[in-house]
C-alpha positions as CSV (number, residue, x, y, z in Angstrom):
1,M,295.0,6.5,156.4
2,D,297.9,4.1,156.9
3,H,297.3,3.0,160.5
4,K,293.5,3.0,160.3
5,F,293.3,1.1,157.0
6,R,295.7,-1.6,158.1
7,Q,293.8,-1.9,161.4
8,H,290.4,-2.3,159.7
9,S,291.8,-4.6,157.0
10,A,293.3,-6.9,159.6
11,S,290.0,-6.9,161.6
12,S,287.9,-7.8,158.6
13,L,290.2,-10.7,157.8
14,V,290.1,-12.0,161.4
15,L,286.3,-11.7,161.3
16,I,285.9,-13.5,158.0
17,D,288.1,-16.3,159.2
18,M,285.9,-16.6,162.3
19,M,282.9,-17.1,160.0
20,V,284.3,-20.3,158.5
21,N,281.7,-23.0,158.0
22,N,282.3,-25.9,160.3
23,S,280.2,-28.3,158.2
24,T,282.1,-28.0,154.9
25,N,281.3,-31.5,153.7
26,G,280.0,-31.2,150.2
27,T,281.4,-27.8,149.6
28,E,284.1,-29.1,147.2
29,D,281.5,-30.5,144.9
30,A,279.4,-27.4,145.1
31,A,282.5,-25.3,144.4
32,E,283.1,-27.1,141.1
33,E,279.6,-26.7,139.7
34,N,278.9,-23.2,141.0
35,T,281.8,-21.0,140.2
36,V,282.1,-17.4,139.1
37,A,285.6,-16.7,137.8
38,F,287.6,-14.3,140.1
39,P,288.1,-11.0,138.3
40,D,291.9,-11.0,138.4
41,H,292.0,-8.8,135.3
42,L,290.0,-6.0,137.0
43,Y,292.5,-6.0,139.9
44,N,295.4,-6.0,137.4
45,Q,293.8,-3.0,135.7
46,A,293.3,-1.2,139.0
47,S,296.8,-1.8,140.1
48,K,298.0,0.2,137.1
49,A,295.5,3.0,137.7
50,S,296.1,6.3,139.4
51,A,296.1,6.5,143.2
52,E,292.6,7.9,143.2
53,D,291.3,5.2,140.9
54,K,292.9,2.5,143.0
55,L,291.1,3.9,146.1
56,A,287.8,4.2,144.2
57,F,288.1,0.5,143.1
58,A,288.9,-0.6,146.6
59,V,285.9,1.3,147.9
60,Q,283.6,-0.3,145.4
61,V,284.9,-3.8,146.3
62,L,284.2,-3.1,150.0
63,K,280.7,-1.7,149.2
64,E,279.9,-4.7,146.9
65,V,281.0,-7.1,149.7
66,C,278.6,-5.3,152.1
67,V,275.7,-5.6,149.7
68,L,276.4,-9.3,149.2
69,F,276.6,-10.0,153.0
70,E,273.3,-8.2,153.6
71,E,271.5,-11.0,151.8
72,D,269.8,-13.8,153.8
73,S,272.6,-15.6,155.6
74,S,270.3,-17.4,158.1
75,S,271.3,-20.8,156.8
76,S,275.0,-20.2,157.3
77,S,276.4,-21.3,160.6
78,W,277.8,-17.9,161.4
79,E,277.2,-16.0,164.6
80,E,275.0,-13.0,163.8
81,S,277.1,-10.7,165.9
82,T,280.2,-11.8,163.9
83,V,278.5,-10.9,160.6
84,E,277.4,-7.6,162.0
85,N,280.9,-6.8,163.3
86,F,282.3,-7.8,159.9
87,L,279.9,-5.5,158.0
88,N,280.5,-2.6,160.4
89,V,284.3,-2.9,159.9
90,V,284.0,-3.2,156.1
91,N,281.5,-0.3,155.9
92,K,283.8,1.8,158.0
93,Q,286.8,0.9,155.9
94,A,284.9,1.8,152.7
95,D,283.7,5.2,154.2
96,E,287.1,6.1,155.4
97,L,288.7,5.3,152.1
98,Q,286.0,7.2,150.3
99,S,286.9,10.3,152.4
100,C,290.4,10.1,151.0
101,I,289.3,10.3,147.4
102,G,287.8,13.8,147.7
103,S,284.7,15.3,146.1
104,H,285.6,14.5,142.5
105,G,285.9,10.8,143.4
106,H,282.3,10.1,142.6
107,K,283.1,8.4,139.3
108,K,280.7,5.9,137.9
109,K,281.1,2.4,139.3
110,N,283.2,-0.2,137.5
111,T,280.3,-2.0,135.7
112,K,282.3,-5.2,135.2
113,L,283.1,-5.4,139.0
114,H,279.4,-4.8,139.8
115,M,278.3,-7.5,137.4
116,Y,280.8,-9.9,138.9
117,F,279.2,-9.4,142.4
118,K,275.7,-9.7,140.8
119,R,276.8,-13.1,139.4
120,L,278.1,-14.2,142.8
121,S,274.6,-13.4,144.2
122,N,272.6,-14.9,141.4
123,H,274.8,-17.9,140.4
124,I,275.9,-19.0,143.8
125,L,273.7,-17.7,146.6
126,K,270.3,-17.7,144.8
127,K,271.0,-20.9,142.7
128,M,272.1,-22.7,145.9
129,G,269.2,-21.4,147.9
130,H,271.4,-19.3,150.3
131,S,272.6,-22.6,151.8
132,A,275.5,-22.9,154.2
133,E,277.6,-24.3,151.3
134,A,276.8,-21.3,149.1
135,W,277.8,-18.9,152.0
136,E,281.0,-20.8,152.5
137,L,281.9,-20.3,148.8
138,I,281.0,-16.6,149.2
139,R,283.1,-16.3,152.4
140,R,286.2,-17.7,150.7
141,E,285.7,-15.5,147.6
142,T,285.2,-12.5,149.8
143,K,288.4,-13.2,151.8
144,D,290.3,-13.2,148.4
145,H,288.7,-9.8,147.6
146,L,289.6,-8.3,151.0
147,M,293.2,-9.5,150.6
148,R,293.5,-8.1,147.0
149,A,291.9,-4.7,148.1
150,D,294.3,-4.6,151.0
151,M,297.3,-5.1,148.6
152,L,295.9,-2.5,146.2
153,V,295.6,0.2,149.0
154,S,298.9,-0.9,150.6
155,S,300.7,-0.3,147.3
156,L,299.7,3.4,147.8
157,L,300.9,3.4,151.4
158,T,304.3,2.0,150.6
159,S,304.9,4.2,147.6
160,N,304.6,7.5,149.6
């Protein structure tokens, strides 16, 4: 798990950095009026959870990111192949972490985390018409999630 997770995590961060929107003028204004508070409290709760629950939380974050990025991103300035590679890496990461949880790891989803990602979709993407600015906000938010999920899983790797 150690080697593969770190490799996939690094790849996903490189790919999401490649997707940065070059035409970011106007994004700052958009960011102020269209925000969804980052769920720090959910990550704090997860960081105090059991190893299995930490993994389950990280898997859910990765799966929610994939669902978000499967929405219409045609107005973003991203290369389609980069988005596909990003989704492949994140899906692979989620699947491989899921396999570490075991058969009894099919707990119900964290509803608050799911609702947070729904709000990202509804209050940013849909409200802003899936615009390039909306996707840039989502990209930045997603990068934060990838880094937090990485820290969560890495805490398990270093404690062994």
